[in-house]
C-alpha positions as CSV (number, residue, x, y, z in Angstrom):
1,M,0.0,0.0,0.0
2,T,1.4,3.4,-1.1
3,K,0.8,6.5,1.0
4,I,-0.1,9.3,-1.4
5,L,-0.7,13.0,-0.6
6,V,-3.2,14.8,-2.9
7,T,-3.2,18.6,-2.8
8,G,-6.4,20.2,-4.0
9,G,-8.2,16.9,-3.2
10,S,-11.5,18.7,-2.7
11,G,-11.4,20.3,-6.2
12,V,-13.0,19.3,-9.5
13,L,-10.1,17.0,-10.5
14,G,-8.8,16.3,-7.0
15,R,-12.0,14.6,-5.9
16,D,-11.8,12.1,-8.8
17,V,-8.1,11.5,-8.2
18,V,-8.7,10.7,-4.5
19,R,-11.5,8.2,-5.5
20,Q,-9.3,6.5,-8.1
21,L,-6.3,6.2,-5.7
22,L,-8.5,4.7,-3.0
23,A,-10.1,2.3,-5.4
24,A,-6.6,1.1,-6.3
25,G,-5.9,0.3,-2.7
26,N,-3.6,3.2,-1.8
27,E,-3.5,5.0,1.5
28,V,-4.6,8.6,0.6
29,R,-4.2,11.8,2.5
30,V,-5.8,15.0,1.3
31,L,-4.3,18.4,1.9
32,S,-6.9,21.2,2.0
33,R,-7.4,24.6,3.6
34,R,-10.7,23.4,5.0
35,P,-11.6,20.4,7.3
36,G,-13.1,17.4,5.7
37,R,-16.9,17.3,5.2
38,A,-19.5,14.5,5.3
39,D,-19.5,14.2,1.5
40,D,-15.7,13.8,1.3
41,P,-14.4,10.2,0.8
42,A,-14.5,8.6,4.2
43,A,-11.5,6.4,3.5
44,A,-9.2,9.3,2.9
45,E,-7.2,11.0,5.7
46,W,-7.9,14.7,5.8
47,T,-5.2,17.2,6.9
48,V,-5.6,21.0,7.0
49,G,-2.8,23.1,5.6
50,D,-2.1,26.1,3.4
51,L,0.2,26.0,0.4
52,R,0.2,29.8,0.3
53,T,2.0,30.1,3.6
54,G,3.5,26.6,4.0
55,A,1.5,26.0,7.2
56,G,0.8,22.3,7.9
57,L,2.9,21.0,5.0
58,D,5.5,19.1,7.0
59,G,2.8,17.1,8.8
60,A,0.9,16.5,5.6
61,L,4.0,15.1,3.8
62,R,5.1,12.9,6.7
63,G,5.4,9.3,5.4
64,A,4.1,10.2,1.9
65,R,5.9,8.4,-0.9
66,V,4.0,10.2,-3.7
67,V,2.5,13.7,-3.9
68,V,-0.1,14.5,-6.6
69,H,-0.3,18.2,-6.9
70,C,-3.7,19.2,-8.1
71,A,-4.2,22.5,-6.2
72,S,-4.3,25.6,-8.4
73,N,-5.9,29.1,-8.4
74,P,-6.7,30.4,-11.9
75,R,-8.0,33.6,-10.5
76,R,-4.7,34.4,-8.8
77,P,-2.3,32.4,-10.8
78,R,0.9,33.8,-9.3
79,Q,-0.1,32.2,-6.0
80,D,0.6,28.8,-7.8
81,L,4.3,29.7,-7.9
82,V,4.3,30.5,-4.1
83,A,2.5,27.2,-3.5
84,A,4.9,25.2,-5.6
85,R,7.9,26.6,-3.8
86,H,6.5,25.8,-0.4
87,L,5.5,22.3,-1.5
88,I,8.9,21.6,-3.0
89,A,10.7,22.8,0.1
90,A,8.5,20.6,2.3
91,A,9.0,17.6,0.0
92,R,12.8,18.0,0.3
93,R,12.5,18.0,4.1
94,A,10.2,15.0,4.0
95,G,12.7,12.7,2.1
96,S,12.1,13.6,-1.5
97,P,8.8,11.8,-2.5
98,H,7.8,11.4,-6.1
99,L,6.2,14.8,-7.0
100,M,3.5,14.7,-9.7
101,Y,1.9,17.8,-11.2
102,I,-1.1,18.2,-13.4
103,S,-0.6,20.8,-16.1
104,I,-2.3,21.9,-19.3
105,V,-1.7,21.0,-22.9
106,G,-0.4,24.1,-24.7
107,V,1.3,25.9,-21.7
108,D,4.4,26.2,-23.9
109,R,2.5,27.3,-27.1
110,V,-0.4,29.5,-26.1
111,P,0.5,32.9,-24.6
112,Y,-2.1,33.0,-21.8
113,G,-1.1,34.3,-18.4
114,Y,-2.4,31.3,-16.4
115,Y,-0.7,28.9,-18.9
116,Q,2.6,30.8,-18.5
117,V,2.4,30.3,-14.7
118,K,1.7,26.6,-15.1
119,L,4.8,26.4,-17.3
120,E,6.9,28.2,-14.6
121,V,5.6,25.7,-12.0
122,E,6.6,22.8,-14.3
123,R,10.1,24.2,-14.5
124,L,10.3,24.6,-10.7
125,I,9.4,21.0,-10.4
126,E,11.9,19.9,-13.1
127,Q,14.7,21.8,-11.3
128,S,13.7,20.7,-7.8
129,G,16.0,17.7,-7.5
130,L,12.9,15.6,-6.6
131,P,11.7,12.6,-8.6
132,W,8.9,14.1,-10.8
133,T,6.2,13.5,-13.3
134,V,4.2,16.2,-15.2
135,L,1.0,15.3,-17.0
136,R,-0.6,17.9,-19.3
137,A,-4.3,17.5,-20.0
138,T,-6.8,19.4,-22.2
139,Q,-9.7,21.5,-20.9
140,F,-12.2,19.7,-18.6
141,H,-15.8,19.3,-19.6
142,D,-16.8,21.2,-16.5
143,L,-14.7,24.2,-17.5
144,L,-16.3,24.5,-21.0
145,C,-19.8,24.3,-19.4
146,Y,-18.9,27.1,-17.0
147,I,-17.5,29.2,-19.9
148,F,-20.7,28.8,-21.9
149,Q,-22.8,29.5,-18.9
150,W,-20.9,32.8,-18.3
151,A,-21.2,33.7,-22.0
152,A,-24.9,33.0,-22.1
153,R,-25.7,35.7,-19.7
154,L,-26.0,38.0,-22.8
155,P,-28.7,37.6,-25.4
156,V,-26.0,36.7,-27.9
157,L,-23.4,34.1,-27.1
158,V,-20.1,35.4,-28.4
159,L,-17.3,32.9,-29.1
160,P,-13.9,33.2,-30.7
161,A,-14.1,32.2,-34.4
162,G,-12.1,29.3,-35.7
163,V,-11.3,27.9,-32.2
164,S,-11.9,24.2,-31.3
165,F,-11.6,22.4,-28.0
166,Q,-10.8,18.8,-27.0
167,P,-12.6,18.5,-23.7
168,V,-11.7,15.7,-21.4
169,D,-13.4,14.1,-18.4
170,T,-11.8,14.6,-15.0
171,G,-12.5,10.9,-14.2
172,D,-10.4,9.8,-17.2
173,V,-7.6,12.1,-16.2
174,A,-7.8,10.8,-12.7
175,V,-7.4,7.2,-13.9
176,R,-4.2,8.2,-15.8
177,L,-2.8,10.1,-12.7
178,A,-3.5,7.1,-10.5
179,V,-1.5,4.8,-12.8
180,L,1.4,7.3,-12.9
181,A,1.3,7.7,-9.2
182,T,2.0,4.0,-8.6
183,G,4.8,3.8,-11.2
184,E,8.3,5.2,-11.6
185,P,8.8,9.0,-12.1
186,A,8.2,9.6,-15.8
187,G,9.4,13.2,-16.3
188,H,7.1,14.6,-18.9
189,A,4.4,12.0,-19.4
190,G,2.5,12.0,-22.7
191,D,-0.2,14.6,-23.1
192,F,-3.7,13.5,-22.3
193,G,-6.7,14.7,-24.3
194,G,-10.4,14.1,-24.7
195,P,-11.7,11.7,-27.4
196,L,-12.8,14.4,-29.8
197,V,-11.7,17.8,-31.2
198,Q,-14.8,19.9,-31.9
199,P,-15.5,23.5,-32.9
200,A,-16.4,25.8,-30.0
201,D,-19.7,26.7,-31.6
202,K,-20.8,23.1,-31.8
203,L,-19.9,22.5,-28.2
204,A,-21.8,25.6,-27.2
205,R,-25.0,24.6,-29.1
206,A,-24.9,21.2,-27.4
207,W,-24.7,22.9,-23.9
208,L,-27.5,25.3,-24.8
209,Q,-29.7,22.4,-25.8
210,A,-28.9,20.5,-22.6
211,V,-29.8,23.3,-20.3
212,G,-32.8,24.4,-22.4
213,L,-31.6,27.9,-23.4
214,R,-31.9,29.6,-26.7
215,R,-29.2,32.0,-27.8
216,R,-27.8,33.2,-31.0
217,I,-24.1,32.2,-31.3
218,L,-21.9,34.8,-32.8
219,P,-18.3,33.7,-33.7
220,V,-16.0,36.7,-33.7
221,R,-12.5,37.0,-35.0
222,L,-10.4,38.3,-32.2
223,P,-6.9,39.9,-32.5
224,G,-3.8,39.2,-30.6
225,K,-1.3,36.3,-30.0
226,L,-3.6,34.6,-27.5
227,F,-6.4,33.9,-29.9
228,R,-4.0,33.1,-32.7
229,G,-2.6,30.5,-30.4
230,Y,-6.0,29.0,-29.8
231,A,-7.0,29.2,-33.4
232,A,-3.8,27.4,-34.4
233,G,-4.7,24.6,-32.0
234,G,-1.8,25.1,-29.6
235,H,-4.0,23.8,-26.7
236,L,-5.0,20.6,-28.5
237,T,-3.4,17.1,-28.7
238,P,-5.2,15.1,-31.3
239,A,-2.5,12.5,-31.4
240,H,-3.3,11.8,-27.7
241,A,-7.1,11.5,-27.8
242,D,-6.9,9.1,-24.8
243,G,-10.1,10.0,-22.9
244,R,-13.2,7.9,-23.2
245,V,-16.0,10.1,-21.9
246,T,-17.2,12.4,-24.7
247,Y,-18.6,15.9,-24.2
248,A,-22.0,14.5,-25.2
249,D,-21.7,11.8,-22.6
250,F,-20.9,14.4,-20.0
251,L,-23.9,16.6,-20.9
252,R,-26.2,13.6,-20.8
253,L,-25.0,12.5,-17.4
254,H,-24.5,15.8,-15.6
255,V,-26.1,18.8,-17.3
256,G,-29.7,19.9,-17.6
257,P,-32.0,22.8,-16.9
258,A,-31.4,22.5,-13.2
259,T,-27.7,23.1,-13.7
260,R,-28.1,26.2,-15.8
261,A,-26.6,28.4,-13.1
262,A,-24.3,25.8,-11.4
263,R,-21.0,27.2,-10.2
264,Y,-17.8,25.6,-11.5
265,G,-17.3,22.3,-9.8
266,Q,-20.9,21.8,-8.9
267,L,-22.0,19.7,-11.9
268,R,-21.1,16.4,-10.0
């Protein structure tokens, strides 16, 4: 039995990672800023700590052979660098466990601020002296639904023209992470993408139909390096369409009129 620490274990991906690791017979400890709740996996040990300050990290890492780092803050991305430095320092003190990091496909190709921070975190981990694995995944189904929900607040749903996505299910990503967690450090593991690359307007129409909304979709050509990067497919990995759950599957299972205003992370 391997003792594995999961940071961000209460998040959208982290919850699935914890479930997969437990199902594989591992001893799982979750690091979170909040105490465990009744709906958290009962078999997981819960420890309170703060990656932003380093508080509680030494206790959380005690005895852990693997750390799966899922915690992230897209709204304040620079905090991810602070968190990574604290986690790396604590891991060194704890005997250098295998440090795994979940990143995003295209962080080295699409000039988006959050992606650039994720790439910086990757480099910190690579240079840490710890055994490490980085897995890059495409956008989660949950995230696209949240983006469309936000855009649908207006009478016209505006989307960047010429952009496609390759949405992936967090459950599929969690399976891959669980396999990597119980193996040898892999460095940069192969990218992990959803099963289909589809235009953004097609994905938006499917979401609108699922939640029972009617909106005109307006594709707009947007200037700048960021949107050129997306239009060029820098965030896609069609050669690694490894996910099994399609976007249509996800909508059928988790999305409907009652989820029209669901916050990110509340679809499941």
